[in-house]
NULUMMI-276642 format. One record per residue: residue in one letter; x, y, z of N, C-alpha, C, O in turn. Coordinates in steps of 0.2 Angstrom, whole numbers, plus 2048, in hexadecimal, padded with zeros to 3 digits. Layout:
REM NULUMMI-276642
AXYZXYZXYZXYZ
...
REM end
This chain:
REM NULUMMI-276642
M9F64483EF9EF44B3EE9F14523E99F64553E9
M9EC4533E49ED4583E09EA45D3E19E445C3E4
L9ED4633E19E846A3E49E146A3DD9E24673D7
P9DC46E3DF9D746E3D89D94743D69DA47A3D9
G9DB4733CF9DC4793CA9E44783C99E747B3C5
G9E74743CD9EE4753CD9F24733C69F74763C3
P9EF4703C49F246D3BE9F14713B79F54713B3
V9EA4753B89E947A3B39ED47F3B49F14803B0
V9EE4823BA9F14873BC9FB4853BAA004893B6
G9FC47F3BDA0347F3BAA0447E3B3A084813B0
GA0047A3AFA004793AAA004803A5A034813A0
G9FB4853A89FA48A3A4A0148E3A4A0349139F
GA0548E3ABA0B4913ABA1148F3A6A154933A4
WA104883A6A164853A0A1448739AA18489396
GA0E48539AA0A486393A0D48E390A0D49038A
GA0E493397A0F49A392A1649A392A1949D38D
GA18498397A21498395A2349638EA2649938A
LA2048F38DA2148D386A1F491381A2349337C
CA19493381A1849837CA1B49F37BA1A4A2376
LA1E4A0381A244A7382A2A4A537EA2D4A9379
LA2C49E37FA3249E37CA3249C375A3749C372
KA2C498371A2C49A36CA2C4A0368A2E4A1362
WA274A336DA284AA369A2E4AE367A2F4B2362
LA324AE36EA384AF36CA3D4AD36AA424AF36A
GA3C4A6367A3F4A2361A3F4A435AA444A4356
LA374A635AA354A8355A374AE352A394AE34C
RA384B3357A3B4BA355A444BA354A474BE352
MA454B4357A4D4B5356A4E4B234FA524B534B
LA4B4AC34EA4B4AA347A494AF342A4D4AE33C
SA444B3343A424B833FA484BD33DA494BE337
RA4A4BF341A504C4342A564C033FA5A4C433C
RA584BA33FA5E4B733DA5B4B7334A5F4B9330
GA544B3333A554B432DA534BA329A544BA323
TA514C032CA534C7327A594C9328A5A4CF325
LA5E4C732CA654C832BA674C3327A6C4C6323
VA664BD326A694B9320A654BC31BA694BE317
FA604BE31AA5D4C0313A604C8311A604CA30B
VA624CC315A664D2315A6C4D1312A6E4D330C
LA714CC316A754CC314A774C530BA7C4C5308
LA724C230AA714C0305A704C52FFA734C52FA
WA6B4C9301A694CE2FDA704D32FCA704D62F6
FA744D4300A7A4DA2FEA7F4D62FBA824D72F5
GA804D02FEA844CA2F9A834CB2F2A884CB2EE
SA7D4CA2F0A7B4C92E9A7C4CE2E4A7D4CD2DE
WA7C4D52E9A7A4DC2E6A824DE2E5A844E12E0
LA864DB2EAA8E4DB2E9A904D82E1A934DB2DD
FA8E4D12E1A914CC2DCA8D4CF2D5A904CF2D0
LA874D22D5A854D32CFA874D92CDA884DA2C7
NA894DE2D0A8C4E52D1A944E32CCA974E52C7
GA964DE2D1A9D4DD2CEA9D4DA2C7AA24DB2C3
LA974D62C7A964D32C1A964D72BAA994D52B5
VA924DC2BCA924E22B7A984E52B6A994E62B0
LA9B4E72BAAA24EA2BAAA64E62B5AA74E92B0
VAA84DF2B7AAA4DC2B4AA84DB2ACAAD4DC2A7
HAA24DA2ABAA04DC2A4AA14E12A1AA24E129B
RAA14E52A3AA14EC2A0AA94ED29EAAC4F129A
SAAC4E92A3AB44EA2A1AB64E729BAB94EA296
IAB34E029BAB44DC296AB24DF28FAB54DE28A
LAAA4E3290AA94E528AAAD4EB287AAE4EB281
SAB04EF28BAB54F5289ABB4F1286ABF4F5283
DABC4ED286AC14EA283AC04E527DAC54E227A
YAB94E327EAB64DF277AB64E326FAB24E726D
CABA4DF26CABC4E1265AB74E0261AB54DA261
SAB34E425EAAD4E425AAAF4E7255AB44EB255
DAAC4E624EAAE4EA248AA94EE249AAA4F4247
EAA34EE24CA9E4F424CAA14FA252AA1500250
KAA34F8257AA74FD25AAAC501256AAC507257
SAB14FD253AB54FE24FAB350524AAB550B24A
KAB0502246AAD506241AAA50E245AAA514243
KAA750C24AAA451224EAA851724FAA751D24D
IAAE515250AB4519252AB851A24DABC51E24F
LAB9519248ABC51D242AB7520240AB852623E
QAB051F240AAA52623DAAA52B242AA753023F
RAAC52B248AAC53124CAB353524BAB453A24D
LAB7532248ABE534247ABC539240ABE53F23F
CAB853623CAB6539236AB453F237AB5544233
LAB053F23BAAA54523DAAE549241AAA54E242
EAB354A243AB754D246ABC550242ABF556244
FABD54D23DAC054F238ABD553232AC155822F
GAB8551232AB155822FAB255D232AB156322F
EAB255D23AAB056223AAB756723DAB656B241
GABC56423BAC256923BAC7566240ACD568240
SAC4562245AC856124BACD55D24CACF55C251
VAD055A245AD4553246AD755423FAD355723B
TADD55323DADF552236AE454E235AE754C23A
GAE854E22FAEE54622FAED545229AE8547226
DAF3542227AF454121FAF053A21CAF1537217
MAEC538220AE753321FAE0532220ADC52D21F
CADF539222AD853B223AD453B21CACE53921D
EAD553D217AD1540212AD153920EACC53720B
DAD7535210AD452D20CAD0529210ACC52620D
LACF529217ACC52721BAC252A21AABD52621A
CAC353021BABC53321CABA536216AB4537217
VABC537211ABA53920AABA535205AB6534202
LAC1533204AC252F1FDAC05281FFAC05241FA
GAC0526204ABE51E206AC351A202AC15151FE
RACA51C203AD0518201AD3513207AD850F205
VAD051420DAD150F212ACD50C215AC950D21A
EACE507212AC6501213AC74FD21CACD4FB21E
YAC34FD21FAC34FA224AC34F1223AC04EF21F
KAC64EE228AC74E8226AC44E422DAC04E022C
RAC74E6233AC54E1238AC84E5240ACD4E8240
CAC44E3245AC84E624AACD4E024DACB4DA24C
LAD34E3250AD74DC251AD84DB259AD84D625C
YAD84E125DAD54E0264AD64E7265AD84EC262
YAD34E726DAD34ED272AD74EA277AD84E4278
EADA4F027BADD4ED281ADF4F3285AE34F7282
NADE4F428BADD4F828FADD4FF28CAE150228D
GAD8501289AD7506284AD850627EAD450727A
KADE50327BAE1503276ADD501271AD94FD272
KADC50426BAD8502264ADD4FE25FAE250125D
VADC4F925DADF4F7256ADC4F4252ADA4EF253
IADD4F724CAD94F5246ADC4F423FAE04F823B
EAD94EE23DADC4ED235AD84F0230AD24EF22F
AADC4F322CADA4F6227ADE4F521FAE34F221E
HADA4F821AAE14F8215ADF4FF211ADA50220F
WAE5502211AE750920FAE850A206AEE508204
RAE450C202AE650B1FBAE95021F9AED5011F6
GAE54FF1FCAE64F81F9AEC4F61FEAED4F01FD
KAEE4F8202AF44F5208AF24F320EAEE4F7211
PAF34EF210AF14ED218AF54F121CAFB4F221C
IAF14F4220AF44F9226AF14F722EAEB4F422E
IAF44F9232AF14F9239AF050023CAF550323D
LAEA50223DAE8508242AE8506249AE650124C
KAEB50D24CAEC50B254AE9512256AE8517253
SAE851125DAE7516261AE9516269AE451326B
KAEC51726CAED516275AE4517277AE251427C
KAE051B275ADA51E278AD551E272AD752026C
EACF51B275ACB51B26FAC852426CAC6525266
NAC8528271AC552E26EACA53426EACF534272
FACA53826AACE53C269ACE54326FAD3547270
SAC9543270AC8548277ACB54527DACA548282
SACD53E27DACF53C283AD7540285AD954228A
YADA54027FAE1543280AE254A282ADF54E27F
EAE754B286AE8553287AE9556282AED55327E
PAE555D280AE856227CAEF56627CAF0567282
LAF3569279AFA56B27AAF857227EAF457627C
GAF9573284AF6578288AF957E286AF5583289
IAFF582280AFE58727FAF958927CAF958F27A
LAF5585279AEF587274AEA58B278AE658F275
DAEA58A280AE558C284AE6594284AE1598285
YAED597283AEE59E284AEF5A027DAF35A527C
EAED59D278AED5A1270AE65A026DAE359B26E
DAE45A526AADE5A4268ADE5A0261AD959D25F
TAE459F25EAE3599258AEA596259AEF59925B
GAEA590257AF258F256AF7590251AFD58F252
EAF359424CAF7597248AFD59B248B0159B243
EAFD59E250B025A1253B0959D255B0F59F257
LB07597253B0C593255B12592250B1158F24B
SB19596250B1C59224AB1F58B24BB1D588250
AB23589243B23583245B2A581249B2C57C24A
LB2D58624BB3358724FB30585256B3258225A
DB2A589258B2758925DB2358025EB2057E263
VB2357C259B1F577258B2457125AB2356B25D
VB2A574258B3156F259B3256E261B32569264
FB31575263B3457526BB2E572270B30572276
YB2857126EB2356F272B22568270B1E566275
AB2356526CB2455F268B2955B26DB28557272
TB2F55E26CB3555C26FB3555C277B3955827A
LB3255E27AB3055E280B2B558282B2C555287
EB2555627EB2155227FB2554C27FB24547283
VB2954D27AB2D543277B3154327CB3253D27F
RB35548280B39548285B3754528BB3A54228F
NB3054828BB2C545292B2953D291B28539295
SB2853E28BB2553728BB2953128BB2752C28D
LB31531289B3452D288B3B52C28EB4052828F
GB39531291B3C533298B43535296B48533299
LB4353A291B4B53E291B4A544295B45545298
NB50546295B5154E295B56550290B5754D28C
EB57556291B5C55A28DB6355928DB6755A288
EB66556293B6D557294B6E54D292B7354A290
EB6854A293B6A542290B69541289B6B53C287
EB67545285B6554527DB6D54527AB6E542275
YB7054827CB76547278B7B54427BB7C543281
EB7E541277B8453C27AB89539276B87536270
EB90539277B96539271B9553226FB9352E273
RB96532269B9552A267B9C52A262BA152E263
EB9C52625EBA1525259BA152A253BA552D251
GB9B52A252B9A53024CB9953824EB9853D24B
GB9A537256B9853F256B9354025BB9253B25F
NB8E54625CB8A546260B8454425BB83545255
IB80540260B7A53E25EB73541260B71540266
SB6F54525DB69547260B6454525DB62548257
TB61540260B5953D25CB5454125BB52541255
LB52544261B4E54A260B5054F25BB4E550255
AB5455225DB55558258B54555251B5155824D
KB5954F250B5754D248B4F54C246B4C54E241
LB4D54824AB46546246B4254C247B3F54E242
WB4154F24CB3B55524EB3E55C249B3A55E244
GB4355D24BB45565249B46565241B4356A23E
KB4A56023DB4A562236B43563232B4256722D
KB3E55E234B3955D231B33562232B2F56322E
LB34564237B2F56A239B32570237B2E574234
KB39572238B3B578238B3957922FB3957F22D
MB3857522BB39574223B32578220B3257921A
RB2C578225B27579223B28581225B2B58322A
NB2358521FB2358D220B1C58F222B1B595224
TB1958B221B1358D225B1058C22BB1358722E
SB0B58F22FB0A58E237B06588235B05586230
YB0458523CB0058023DAFB580240AFB583245
SAF557E23DAED57E23DAED57D246AF357D248
RAE857C249AE557A250AE557224FAE856E253
AAE057024AAE0569249AE6566248AE756124B
EAEB568244AF1565242AF556424BAF755F24D
LAF456B24FAF9569255AF556425AAF856025E
DAEE56525AAEA56025FAEC55A25CAEF556260
SAEB557256AED550254AF4550254AF654C258
LAF7552252B00551255B0155025DB0554D25F
WAFD553260AFD555267AFC54C26BAFF54926F
SAF5549267AF3544268AF653F267AF653A26A
LAFB540261B0053A25FB05538265B07532268
LB0853F266B0E53F26BB0C53D272B1053C277
QB0553C273B0453827BB04532279B0352E27E
QB0552F275B05527272B0C525274B11527270
EB0E521278B15520279B1751C273B1C51E270
EB15517271B1651226BB17516266B1D515263
YB1251B263B1251F25DB1B52325CB1F523258
TB1A527263B2152A264B26526262B2A52825E
FB27520265B2D51B264B2D51925DB3251925A
LB2951825AB28516252B2B51A24EB2E519249
RB28521251B2B52724EB3152824CB34528247
IB35528252B3A52A254B40526252B45528251
LB3E51E250B42519250B42516246B47514243
QB3B518243B3A51423DB4051A238B41517233
DB43520238B47523237B4D520237B51520232
LB5051B23DB5551A240B5751123FB5C50F23D
SB5050E23FB5150823FB4C50323AB4650423A
SB4F4FE238B4A4FA233B454F6238B404F4236
HB484F423EB454F1243B3F4F3247B3D4F124C
VB3D4F8244B354FA248B2F4FA241B304FA23B
AB2A4FB243B254FA240B2450223BB2550723E
KB22503235B22509232B1B50D235B1550A235
VB1D514236B16517235B1551A22EB1951E22B
LB1051922DB0C51A227B08521225B08524220
GB0552322BB0052822BAFD529230AFE525234
SAF752F230AF4530237AEE533235AEE53522F
CAE9533238AE353723AAE0539240ADD535243
GAE253E243AE0541249AE453C24EAEA53E24E
HAE3538252AE5534257AE852E256AEC52B259
FAE452C250AE652524EAEC525248AEC52A244
YAF0520248AF7520244AF6519240AF4514243
AAF951923AAF9514235B00511237B05516239
VB0250A237B07507237B06501232B014FD232
EB0C50022DB0D4FA22AB094F322DB084F2233
FB074EF229B044E922BB094E422AB0D4E4226
LB094DE231B0F4DA231B0C4D4233B074D6237
SB0D4CF233B0A4C8236B0F4C823DB164C823D
AB0B4C8243B0F4C8248B104C0249B0E4BB245
GB154BF24EB184B824FB134B5254B0E4B8256
HB144AE255B0E4AB25AB134A625DB184A325A
TB114A6264B144A1268B13499266B18495268
WB0E498263B0B491263B0E48E25CB0F48925A
DB10493258B15491251B1C48F253B1F493257
QB1F48A251B25489253B2A48C24FB3048B250
NB2748F249B2D493246B2A49B248B2D4A0245
IB2649C24DB234A324FB204A624AB1A4A724B
FB244A8245B214AB23FB1E4A7239B204A1238
SB194A9236B174A5230B1B4A622AB194AA225
LB1F4A322AB254A2225B234A221DB284A3219
EB1C49F21BB1A49E215B184A6213B144A620E
EB184AB216B164B0215B1B4B6213B1A4BC212
VB204B3213B274B5210B2B4B220DB304B420B
AB2A4AC20CB2D4A7206B2C4AB1FFB294A91FA
VB2F4B01FDB2D4B31F6B334B01F2B384AE1F4
PB314B11ECB384B11E7B3E4B41E8B434B21E8
GB3D4BC1EAB414C21E9B464BF1EFB4C4C11F0
LB444BC1F2B494BA1F8B4E4B41F8B534B41FC
QB4D4B01F2B504A91F1B564AC1ECB554B01E8
LB5C4A71EDB604A81EAB5F4A31E1B5C49E1E0
PB644A61DDB614A21D6B6349B1D7B6849A1DA
GB604961D4B614901D4B6148B1DAB644861DA
RB5E48F1DFB5E48C1E7B5748B1E8B564871ED
GB5248D1E5B4B48C1E6B4848F1EEB494951EF
RB4548B1F2B4248F1F6B4748D1FCB4B4891FD
WB46493202B4B494207B4748D20CB4148D20C
SB4B48920FB48486213B4448821BB4848D21D
AB4048621FB3F489224B4448C229B4449122C
RB4948622AB4F48922EB5448D22CB5848F230
EB5448E225B58493224B55499225B5749D229
MB4E499223B4B4A0226B4C4A122DB4E4A722F
VB4B49D231B4B49E239B524A023AB534A323F
HB5649E237B5E4A0239B5E4A7237B5F4AB23C
RB5C4A9230B5C4B022FB594B5234B5B4BA235
IB544B2236B4F4B523BB524B5240B514BA243
AB564B2242B584B1249B604B7248B634BA24D
LB614B8243B684BC240B654C3241B684C8245
SB604C423FB5B4CA23FB594CE247B584D324A
FB594C724AB564C9253B5C4CC254B5B4D1258
LB634CA253B6A4CB256B6B4D3253B6D4D7256
DB694D424DB6B4D924AB674DF24DB694E424E
MB5F4DD24FB5B4E1253B5E4E325AB5E4E925C
VB604DE25EB634E0264B684E3264B684E8267
WB6D4E2261B744E7260B724ED25DB764F125F
HB6E4EF259B694F5257B674FA25CB6750025C
FB634F5261B604FB266B654FA26BB6550026E
DB694F626CB6F4F7271B734FF26FB72504273
NB764FE26AB7B501269B7A508263B7F50B262
DB76509260B7350F25AB7051325CB6D517258
FB6D516263B6951C265B6D51D269B7251926B
TB6B52326AB6E526270B6D524277B7252427A
HB68522279B6851C27FB6751427DB66513277
QB67510280B6550A280B5F50827FB5B50A284
LB5C50527BB5550427BB524FC27FB524F627D
HB514FD283B4D4F5287B464F4285B424F9285
LB454ED284B3F4EB282B3D4E7287B414E2288
CB374E828BB344E4291B304E0290B304DB294
DB2D4E028BB284DA288B2A4D6282B274D727D
IB2D4D3283B314CE27EB2D4C727EB2D4C2283
KB294C7278B244C1274B244C126EB264C626B
PB234BC26AB214BB265B1D4BE261B1F4C125C
EB164BF265B114C4263B144CC263B114D0260
NB184CE265B1B4D5263B1F4D5260B234DA261
FB214D125BB264D1255B234CF24FB1E4CB24F
AB264D1249B234CF243B294CD23DB2F4CF23E
IB284CB237B2F4CB235B2B4CE22DB254CE22C
RB2F4D1229B2E4D6224B304CF21EB314C9220
KB2F4D0217B2F4CB213B384C9211B3A4C420F
DB3B4CF213B424CE213B454CA219B4B4CA21A
LB3F4C721EB444C4224B454C922AB464C7230
TB454D1228B464D522EB424D4234B3D4D2234
VB454D423AB404D3241B3F4DA242B434DF242
VB374DB242B344E2244B324E224BB2F4DC24C
AB324E6250B2F4E8256B294EB252B294EF24E
IB234E9255B1C4EB253B184EE259B124F1258
DB1B4EC25EB164EE266B1C4F226AB1E4EE26F
VB1E4F626AB234FA270B1F4FD275B22502277
DB194FB277B174FD27CB1B4FE281B1C504283
MB1F4F9284B244F8288B2B4F7287B2E4F3289
AB2C4FD284B334FF281B36504284B32508286
FB3B506286B3D50A28AB4650C28AB4B50828B
FB46513288B4E515288B5151528FB4E516295
EB5751428FB5B513296B5951729CB595142A2
PB5651E29BB565232A1B4F5202A4B4E51F2AA
KB4A51E29FB4351D2A2B435182A5B415192AB
MB465132A3B4850C2A5B4C50C2ACB4B5082B0
RB505112AEB535102B3B4F5132B9B4F5112BF
DB4B5182B7B4451B2BAB3F5142BDB3E5132C3
IB3D5122B7B3950B2B8B3B5062C0B385052C5
LB415052BDB454FD2C1B465012C9B464FD2CE
EB475062C9B4A50A2D0B4450B2D4B415102D2
QB425072D8B3C5042DDB3F5022E4B445002E5
NB3B5032E8B3B4FE2EEB3B4F92EDB374F82E8
CB3E4F32F1B3E4ED2F0B404E92F7B444EC2FA
SB3E4E32F9B3F4DF2FDB454D82FAB4A4D52FD
SB434D72F4B474D12F0B474D32E8B434D72E5
DB4C4CF2E5B4B4D02DFB464CF2DAB474D12D4
EB414CC2DDB3B4C92DCB374D12DAB344D22D5
DB384D62DEB354DD2DCB384E32D9B364E82D9
CB3E4E02D5B3F4E32CFB414E12C7B464E12C4
SB3A4DD2C7B394DA2C1B334E02BEB2F4E32C1
FB344E02B8B2F4E62B5B304E42AEB344E62AB
FB2B4DD2ADB284D82A7B2F4D52A6B324D22AB
DB334D52A0B374D329FB3E4D72A0B444D529E
CB3D4DB2A3B444DF2A6B444E12AEB404E22B2
SB4B4DF2AFB4B4DE2B6B514DF2B9B564E02B6
SB514E02C0B574E42C3B594DF2CAB554DA2CC
RB5F4E22CEB5E4DE2D4B5E4E32D9B604E92D8
CB5B4DF2E0B594E32E5B5F4E42E9B634DF2E9
DB614EB2EBB674ED2EFB634EC2F8B604F12FA
AB654E62FBB624E5301B644EB307B604EB30C
VB694EE306B6A4F530BB674FA30AB654FE30E
RB664FA302B61500301B5A4FF300B565032FF
RB594F9300B524F62FFB514FB2FAB4D4FF2FC
RB524FC2F4B504FF2ECB544FA2E8B594F72EA
CB514F92E2B524F62DBB574FA2D9B575002D9
SB5D4F62D6B624F92D3B604FD2CCB5D4F92C8
PB615022CAB5E5052C2B615032BEB5F5062B9
RB664FE2BDB684FB2B8B654F52B7B654F12BC
RB634F42B1B604ED2AEB644E82AFB694E82AB
QB634E22B4B684DE2B4B674D62ADB6C4D22AB
NB614D62ABB614D22A4B624D729DB624DE29D
SB624D3299B624D7291B5C4D628DB584D228F
NB5B4D9287B584D9280B5C4D227FB574CE280
LB614D027EB644C827BB624C4280B5F4BF27F
QB634C5286B614BE28AB5A4BC28BB574B728B
VB554C328BB4F4C0289B4C4BC283B484B7283
IB4F4C027FB4D4BE277B504B6277B4D4B1274
CB564B427AB594AE27AB554A827DB554A327B
EB524A9283B4E4A5287B484A6284B454A1284
KB434AC280B3D4AC27FB3B4A9278B364A5277
IB404AC272B404AA26CB454A5269B434A2265
FB4B4A426CB4F4A0268B5149926CB52494269
QB4F49B273B4E492275B4848E272B4A48926E
PB43490273B3E48C26EB3F48A266B3C486263
WB4348F263B4548F25CB4A48725CB4A482258
FB4E489261B5548325EB5547E265B5A47C267
SB4F47E267B4E47726BB4F470268B4D46F262
PB5046C26BB51465266B4B462266B4B45C264
TB47464268B3F462267B3F465260B3E46025C
IB3F46A25FB3D46F258B4346B252B4246924C
LB4946C254B4F46924FB4E46224FB5146024A
GB4B45C252B4C45624FB5245324FB58455251
AB5144E24AB5844A249B6044F248B6644C249
KB5E456246B6445C245B6645E24BB6B46124B
AB6345C251B6445E259B6C45C258B71460259
GB6C456257B7545425AB7B456257B81456259
LB7A45A251B7D45C24BB83461250B80465254
PB8946024FB8D466252B8C46C253B8E46E258
LB8847024EB8947724EB8347A251B8147F253
QB7D47224FB76475254B7747425CB74477260
VB7B47025CB7E46E264B81475266B8047826B
EB86478262B8A47E264B83484266B8348826B
LB7F484260B7B48A261B76488268B7448D26B
QB7448326AB6F481270B73484275B70488279
RB79483276B7D48427CB7E48C27CB7D48F281
AB82491276B80495277B7A499278B7A49F27B
VB74495276B6E49A278B6C49827FB6949D282
QB6E492282B6D492289B7149728CB6E49B290
EB7A49628AB7B49B28FB784A328EB764A7292
CB774A4289B744AC287B6E4AC28CB6D4B128E
SB6A4A828DB644A9290B664A9297B624AC29A
EB6B4A629AB6C4A62A1B704AC2A5B714AD2AB
TB734B12A0B794B42A2B754BB2A3B714BE29E
DB774BD2A9B754C42ACB7B4C72ADB804C52AE
RB7A4CD2ABB7F4D22ACB804D42B3B7C4D52B7
GB874D52B5B894D72BCB884DD2BDB894E12B8
DB884DF2C2B874E62C4B8E4EA2C3B8E4F02C3
NB924E82C3B994EB2C1B9C4E92BBBA14EB2B8
EB974E42B7B9A4E12B1B984E62AAB934E72A8
PB9E4E92A7B9C4EC2A2B974E929DB984E329A
EB914EC29BB8C4EB298B8E4E6292B8C4E0292
EB934E828EB934E5288B994E1286B9B4E0281
DB9C4DF28DBA14DA28DB9E4D228BB9F4CF286
GB9A4CE290B984C828FB934C928AB934C4286
EB8E4CE289B884CC285B894CD27FB864CA27B
QB904D327CB924D3276B954CB273B934C826F
SB984CA276B9D4C4275B974BE274B974BB26F
IB924BD279B8C4B8276B894B9270B884B426C
LB874C026FB854C1269B884C1262B854C025D
QB8F4C1262B934C025EB944B925DB934B7257
RB944B5261B944AE262B8D4AA25EB8C4A625A
LB8A4AC260B834AB25CB814AC255B7D4A9251
RB854B2254B844B424CB884AF249B864AB245
RB8F4AE24CB944A9247B914A4247B8F4A3241
IB8E4A024CB8949924BB86498245B87494241
LB8149F246B7C49F241B7D4A223AB7A4A1236
NB824A523AB864A4232B8849F22FB8749D22A
RB8C49B233B8E494232B8948E231B8A48922E
LB84490234B7F48B232B7B48C22BB78487229
LB7A493229B78495224B7D49421EB7B492218
QB8549421FB8949121CB8848B219B8A489213
EB8648721EB8648021CB7F47E219B7F47A215
EB7A481219B74480215B7548420EB72482209
GB7848720EB7848B206B7D494205B7D49720A
PB7F495200B8349B200B7C4A1204B764A0204
QB804A6206B7D4AC208B7D4B0202B804AF1FD
EB764B5204B764BA1FFB7D4BF202B7F4BE207
EB7E4C31FDB824CA200B7E4CE206B794D0205
GB814CF20CB7F4D3212B7C4CD216B7D4CE21C
GB7A4C7215B794C321BB724C1217B6E4BF21B
GB704C2214B674C0212B634C4214B5D4C3214
TB654CC218B5F4CD21BB614D5217B664D7216
LB5B4D7214B5A4DB210B584E3213B524E3215
EB5B4E8214B574EF216B514F1213B504F120D
GB4D4F3218B464F3215B464FB212B49500215
QB434FB20EB4150320BB4050820FB3B508213
RB4350D20FB41512212B3A516211B3851820C
HB36516217B2F51A216B2E52021AB2E520220
VB2E527215B2E52D219B2652E21AB2252E215
HB2552F220B1E531224B1E537223B2253B225
TB1753B220B1754121DB11544222B0F549222
AB0E53F227B0854422CB0A54922FB0F548233
LB0754F22FB0A554232B10557230B1355C233
NB1355422BB1955922AB1E556230B2255A232
FB1F551233B2254F239B24547239B2754423D
REM end
């Protein structure tokens, strides 16, 4: 028997419960939807902001002619205001003798521009875009004008800045060699600056200081009077400096360098016609060996190249190999400071192409470089050059086989911790040199001096130093 009104009451209770559950479910779904929406919005915001940051970063290093021209226009405005100076400023900003060609690349703030100066191609470089980004000479903050600084004062402060930039100190600057004392900094900075009788203007000092804060400029200035294997500094204006234009090497080119550009009649012997590509490669290889020996032995400290790749080298018309990018070049004292870091394995002791070994007891990398300039050049330059794939049918010739073995041995030879630096490395270098010279003799008579002509010495006059 059913009670009157029972189903209604009972049905109403069940219906109310269902409605309550539905209401609670909707509230939960609503909260979940809101949470999901908030999370999606926040994720989209993060993504878009990250995209903007990446876009700005890409654009900041995007090489454009419009931006490059504006940078040079700003430099000329500063020259007009008397804030900067240099031996190419007037030609750039007043006489129109510097003709803009194109932007080459921007990289981590560094600007590299191609131009023509008085009809000759040059490369303009600056580590930073703006002159104001460089630190001023501190002593000028305590002087009403830079004119009170004598040439000797400038020598002193410039030498301190260079020592700091290159990681040298006064005691390390001098070293006994076969020819007597070598004082690189005194030789380069002292003589030229002391010859000046007049004082320096504020613009000259500020421009000089902006240049000395660029490690590559300092290296090129130091080495150009001592070596034919570095790019020549031709002039400067404010924080921009000009170097000679040379075509860089390319990894994708089997000869690395564009040999057509150096096949000039003045380099060929009478009655022989054009040099073959392999002849030029062998002569360039000899120049690489000359550069290695030169960087290892001819300076107060050994010079280490930590970024060895075809793009960082070029050749002159006389086939002399030139280091055109020395941002990753370090003299021995600074190289030791860079390598001596905490480590857990040898993998922690590599700095680009320069490496040492990890001391498992001390958990510190050895400050002594384990590989060498020669070893890396053999691995990255010589092995592709002299591989059987490139040589083709000539790969089986006795001298070519001997050369391939010597290059392979060279690329695999590490210096032991207790092994004298010059023993194994110098013997391999001399062995490679002998093989290459024998190959040149087979290909034809050599010019006097081995076929490599010394580049003409160029005197840089910017700021009289």
